[in-house]
C-alpha positions, 0 to 999 in steps of 0.5 A: 874371071880366073883366079890367080894360083900363088906362083912360087918365086924362091924357097931356099932352105940351110942349116950352119955349122951350130945347126941353126936355121935360115929359111926364105919362101916367098910366091906371088900372089895377087894383089889385095888387102893383105898383099898389096905389094902381090908378095907372100913371104917367110924370112926364118931363124931357127935357133935350138928349134926356136925362131929367133928372127922372123918376117912374114906377111900372115893374113890378118897381121901384115906384114911383120918381123920378130926379134928374140920374141918381140913381134913387131909391123914391117915396113915392106918396100922390096924384096930386097930390102926384107932380104937386107934387114932380116940378114942385118938381124941375123948378125945382130942377134949373132953379135948378142945384140937381142935387145929389140927395143932399138930397132 
């Protein structure tokens, strides 16, 4: 049986006026234990060279979220919801709420 290669779904990278970077990458991949939804993804917001916000599904860790230095599991439901959650976290961070404990 041939092996399916990852197919790039999207890749966007933007730098805002402050020099902060927002980047999203997503690939369609085979459904496996590590990628039960058939997607490999990474969404990251970088401030002064440091990841402030991140969502990804690294092999061995599964779906998880980084917020102001704290990593916790993330329940992936869809790319649309991931983008909503990611953008909400970036907004909260920019508003000065770097307290992850209430999430």
